[in-house]
N, C-alpha and C positions, 0 to 999 in steps of 0.2 A: 889344591888351593880353589877358591871359589872368586867369584868375578862378580861385581854389581854391573850391570851394563845399564846406560843411559842412552836411549835410541831417540834420533830426528827428534829430543824434546822441544815444545815450542809454548811460551807464555806470554801472554800479551795483556797489560792494562791498558787503561784509557791514555792515548796521549804516548805508549812506550811501547816495545818490544823488549822484555825483560830477557829473552832466551830466544834465539832462534835458531831451531834444528841442531841442538847441542847434541853430539855423540861421543863417548867415552865410557872409558870402563875402572873400574877400581878392585885391586887385586887383594886379598888377604897375606896376611905375613910380610904386609908392606905399609910402613906410613905413605900416604897418599895426598901429599898436599893440593888444595884447592885455592886458589890463588888471584887476584884481580884488585886495578885500583875500585875506588866507590864507585858503585854503578854498571860494574863489569858484568852481575847478573848472579856472582856465588850465590848472596844470599838468598837467591831466588830458587836456584837449583837445590840450596839445600832445603830450604821449605817442603820442595815436589818430594824429595827423598823420604824426608821425614812426616811427609802428609799434612802438612801445613798448608799448602795448595797442592791444586789438581793441574796438570799440564793440560792445555787447550789442545796438544797432538804431540805424538809420540808415546813412547812406554819407559817403563823399569823392567828389568828383570834380575834375577840372581842364577846365576848357571842355567838360564833356560827357562824359570819358573817363573812366569809373569806377575808383576805386583800389581795392586791398584789398592789405592787407600783414600778415604773419604774424610780422615780426620786423623790425627796424629796417634791416639787410640788404636787406631788400626794399624799403621807404621810399628808401634810398640809391640803389637800383638805377635807383627810378622818378624820382629827380632832386629826393627831399626831401634837405637839408641840413640839420644842426644844430649850431649852434655855439653849446657848453653855458657855463654859470656858470663851472665847474671846468673848467679846460681839459685836453686830452689829448696837448699835443705830449710828444716825447720830446728832454729837456735835454740827451742828449748826441750829439745831432743837430746838423747846420747848419739855417738857417733853410729854405734849396733842399730839402733832403733831408725836412725834417717837410710842405713845401709838397706833394712830389710821393710821399710814401712811399708803395710798394707801384706804384709807377707811372712809375721810371727810364725813361728810353731806353736803349736797350741797343744794343751791336753784335755779334749771336753769343749767345754766351752771358755775356757779361761788359756789365757798367754802362757807358756811355758819359757819364762827368761834364762832358764839357764840352758836351755837348747837352741835358744834365741841367738843368745851371747856367743856359745860355742860355734853354731852357724856363722856368724859373722866373723869370727876367729879364723875359721876355714877360709874363707875367703880372703881374709888379708894374708895368710899362711901364704895361699896358692898363689898371690901375686908378688908377695915378698916383702909387704908392707908392714910398717910397725906405728900403730896408732892407740891411742889410750880409749878403748870400745865404751867405757862409761862416763866418756869425757862429755860436756854437754858441748856443741856445736857453737856456741855463742864464745865458749872461751878459745876456740882454736883460731888458729891463723888464716891468712887468705889461702895458702898453699894445700895445707891440711884439709880446708873446707873444699879445693879442688880435689885433691885425691879420694874425700871421699863418695863425692859426686861421682867418679870415674868408675870406684869402686861398687857403686849403687847401680849404675848403669850395668856393669859386668855380670852382676848377682844373677841378672835376669837371661844370662848367654846368649849375647846378642849377636846376631848375624853380622851386624854391621855399628861400627859406631863412629858418631860425628861428634868428632872435637871441637867445638867452633870459638876461636880465639883464648885458648886454655890458660895461656901465659900473659893475656894483656893486664893483668893486676897484679905480676910475680915479681919481684926481683930475682936478681941474675943466679941468686948461690939457690933459691927456690926452685927457680926453672928448671935446672939442672935434677933435681928429685922426682921433677914431673917427667923429664926426659926419660929417666931411669925407670919409671912406672911404663911410659910408653914402649918402651923398646921392650918390656916383658909382654906388654899384649901383643908385639908382633910376633911372639911365639906360641901364640893361640890361634886357631883358625877362624880368626876374627879380620872384617873390613874394616881398617882404619881410613877414615877421611878427617886431614888434620887443616883447617881454615886457619888462617892468619895474615895478619899485617906485617910481623915481623919475619921482612924477607931475610934477614941474616940468620935467623934460625934453620933456613931451611938445608943448608950445608950440614947442620948438625943434626938433624931428627929426621928429614926427608929422605925418603927413597925414590920419589916422583912429582915433580911439579905439573898440575895441570891447570893453566893459563886462559883465564876468558877477559875479553876485550868488549863492550860495547852490544853484550850478551851472545858474541859468538865464541867459541873454542877457537883459539889462535895457535896451541900448540900444548905437547906435553915434551916433558925434560926429564931425562934420567941426571939426578943430583950428582951422581958418583963422577961423570965429566963435565958437568954445567960450571959457566961462568957468569960471575954478576949480568955483564952485557946481553947473555943469551936471554935472561930471565927478563928483564928490562925492558927488550925489544919485544917482547910477544906482549907484555903489558901496555905497553904505551903504544907501539906502531909508530907512524909519523906523526908527533905531535906539532900541531901548529900551537905556538906559545904567543900571544899576545903581549907588546910592551906598554909601558904605563905612557902617561903623559908626559912630554918632555917640558912642560911648564911646572914640575914638582920641583921648588929647589929647597934647599938644604941650608936651615943658617947655621954659622961657625958655633951659636949659642948650646952650650948641653943644658937638655932639660931635665934626665935623670939619668942618674950615677949610681950604679951597683957594685958592691966592692965586697969580693971572698964570702957571697953568700953560699949557704950550706944548710940542707935540710937532709941530715944521714935517715934511710941510704937514696933518696930519690936524687938529689944533685947535690955537689961539689966544690964548692970552689969558685962559684962562678964570678965573672966580672965581666961589665959590657958597660957602655953609656949609648945614651941616645941623644941626637940633635935635634932641635926645635922645628918642628915640619918634617922628620924624617920617618919613613916608614922600613921598619928593621922585621925581617922574618925570622923565624927561628924554625928552623928543619931539624928532622929525627924522627925515626922508626917510632912506632907505638911502644912506649914503654922506657924512653929516654928521657923522660924527666921533664918535657917542656912544658906539659900544664902545670905541673907541680910547680914551677918553677914563678910561672906564673901568679899562682895562688899564694905564694910564700912571700912576693913581694909586694900583694896587695894587701894581706895581714889576715888572708882566709886561714891560712895553715903557720903555724909560729915556726920560723926559722931558727937553727940548731947557732948559727953565729952568722956575723958578715954586716954591711951596712947599706942603706937605702939612701940616697939622696936626691929629693924632687923637687925643681926650678931654687936651687942652693940651699934646702933647709934640710937637714938630716933628721930622717925620720927613724927615732931610735925603736918601737913598737911599733910596727905596722899592724894595724887596722882598718877593717873595712871602712868603718865611719870616718875614721882617719884619715885615711890615702882618699876617699870620697871627697872630704872638706878641703884636701890639698891640692885635688885636682887629678886623681888620677881613677879612672875609670875601667869597668871590666866585664866583656859582653863574656857567659861562660860557656863550654863547651856543650851544656844538658841547659838549652835555652828551657825548655817548657820546665823543669824542675827547679832548677837554680838562678834562671834570668828572668823569670817573669810567675805572676800568680794566675793562674787559668781561669779560676772561678770570678776574678773582679774585672772590671771593664775597660776596655784599652785605652781611656782617659785616666784610668787611678795608677794603670802599672807605666804610663808615659810620665806620671812625676814621682815615682815612688825614689828616685834616688834625688830629688829636688825637693824634698819635703818644708826644708827650712826657706825654700823661697816662697811656696804655694801657700804654705802657713806661717806667715811673718809672726805672728803673736800666739804661737801654739795650736791656732784652729786654722783648717782650710778653707782661705778663701775661694771660693766654689766658680768667680769669674776669673780669677787667676789660673787654677786650675784648669779649666776651659780653654783659655789663650794657651796655656803650654802645651798641653795636649794638642788644640788644635794647629799650631805653631809646627810640630814635628810631623804632623799627618799629611801638612801643605809641604815641609821642605823635603822631606823623605818619599811622598808619593805614595804614602800608606793608602792600602786599597780597602775602604769601609765604606757603609752607608751612615754608620752612625758609632759616634766615639763611647758610646754608653752603651754596648754591646760588649759581652764577653769577649776573652780572648781567643775561647774556642771556636770562634766565628773566623778567624784569621787563617789563611793559607800559611804554611812554613814561611814563607820567604816573607812576608808580612809580619810575620810575628818576629821575626829576624831583625825586622828594620825598627819594630817597639822596642826592642831591646836596647837597639844601637841610640834609639831616638831619647830613653829614658834617661840615657847617660849625657845625653849632646844637652838635654835641659839642665843637668848638674853644671856646664861650663868647664869642661875637661881642659887638662893640657896635654896630656896622654891617654892614649885609648889602649887598653889590652883586648886582641880580637883573638879569643881562643875557638879554633874550628870554624870561622865564620858563616862558611858555606854548604857545612854539611846539612844535608835533608833539604835541600833547597833548588829548584830546577834553575836552568841554565841563563834564563833573563834575570832571575831573581839574584843569582850571583854576581853577575855584570852591574847590577843596581847596586849590590855593597861594595863592588871595587870602586865605583864611583862616588860612593858616600867618604869610603876611605880615602881616596883621592882629593874630595873637597877639604876635607877635615887640613889635609897635609897644604894646601893653596892658602888656608888658614892661619896654618901656624900651629896646629896640634900634632901632634907627634903619636904615630901607631906602632903596637908591636904585633905582628902576626904571625900564630901557630895555625899551619894546615897539614891536615897530611896529604891533602895533593899539593904533592910539592911544585908542580907546574904552575898553580895559583902564585907561590912565590914568586917565582922568577916572571911573572907577569905583575904582580902588583908592589913591588919592594924594591927600597933604593939598596940593601944589603939583606946579605943571608948571612947567619950563622949556624954551623953546626954544630947537634948537639948530638952526644954517644952515651949511654951507660952515663947519666946525670952529669957529664963533662963537657964544655966546649971544646970543641977539636977543630973548629977551622972555622975560617969567614970565605965568602966570596961575593963576588957582585954578578947578579943576574944576566948582565950582559954578557961575562966570561964563561958561563958555563951551560952546558945543555941540562936538560931533564936525567938524561939518562947517567951523565955523571954526579948532579946533585943527589941523586937515588943512592949510586956506589959510595959517594964521599959518607953517607947517612950510616948507610950498612957497614961501611969498613973495609970495602971489598976494592976490586980492581977500579980504579980511578980513569982509567981510560977509556 
């Protein structure tokens, strides 16, 4: 058995200690899960192991052999392979070409394709995998691409393989196929480090779980005897959850009514309603279908069946343009690529969703555009010296405010917030929450999705539990603890 040792590793970034004297070990022949909430330090640790970052203090070794990397290529050369959530395959090449890219068998100066394909087939056979070697990757589904990534990594005979959220984009049956492959990897002398937000997977695939919290190691658990409450306690410690303001009142008037909404395989038979001024949270683990549901209602993805009634009007075929017109706004999870145009000005971004208002005759009225932009800069306290500057000049928190301001300029009745606090600091988070609460006071309703479930308890009037594409329960924030809410989302021990 081989062991990767992390010894008193510390990493400091400006204003924060990402890792604080962390010491732990990962053994071969086991699936070593590495978990922790956002900001816990697990991503930083992974990037130190694979050479993206260098530690400020501490060291790494495998079986006593000290490791020192200046870049990912150094780590790879020493046997550290990483399979990232964002896959790195070349769509226009075949499965075999992707697996062995840069390492094709040759005959003199020419590639020996017969030997190359035979070598790739041997790798698949060794791991008990069936894939069409001559198929272009562009024609594969997501789980097949994930398998190709793992085979590609294993073809280099690594000592350590890091699996970064390997099931985040997979359906349940696809996840099972991937788990079968990971169990095969356990039979080889390779150290498997498995990073996941899907806590419910731990009991199915992990042998151990190592937990980080605020840059510190809080514990390591053998999964064979672990209960959900054990993991949650290590992940969250004693969480102080703030409460929403007492003056946020809900009108009895229904503003949004969703009935029997289905988009297979992401979500099925979803029904709920939203009152005027209400802040509704949707809680669920990664892959539960939360984002897909919001996109379906907004019309970014077409649903298979179901109805949406917004402010008394049935929307037969939702589309982003139609839903914007009817008063539904959507701040997406990925603000940089889906919510903003980074190369355009702050002013232009703030007016994107309200072009009908700033361009009443088909041409943009520059004075109206400036007025609309300046109104949101002032109302949301967006920190900028000039609204003509590009979006890239703003911090993450201020960019998030621009996404929200863009939609407020469109005078919405309902706003969908998908991961509104992702990638922003604590102060910016509180400012975003204040914006949500202020919209509630004005009678504007919100639906909030967040992987930080304690935020839902802090912000919302009501929380719906989503698991594997279905609504499975509903709680009031005042009646549930953070541990209980996570347990409900995981389908584990609710006590």
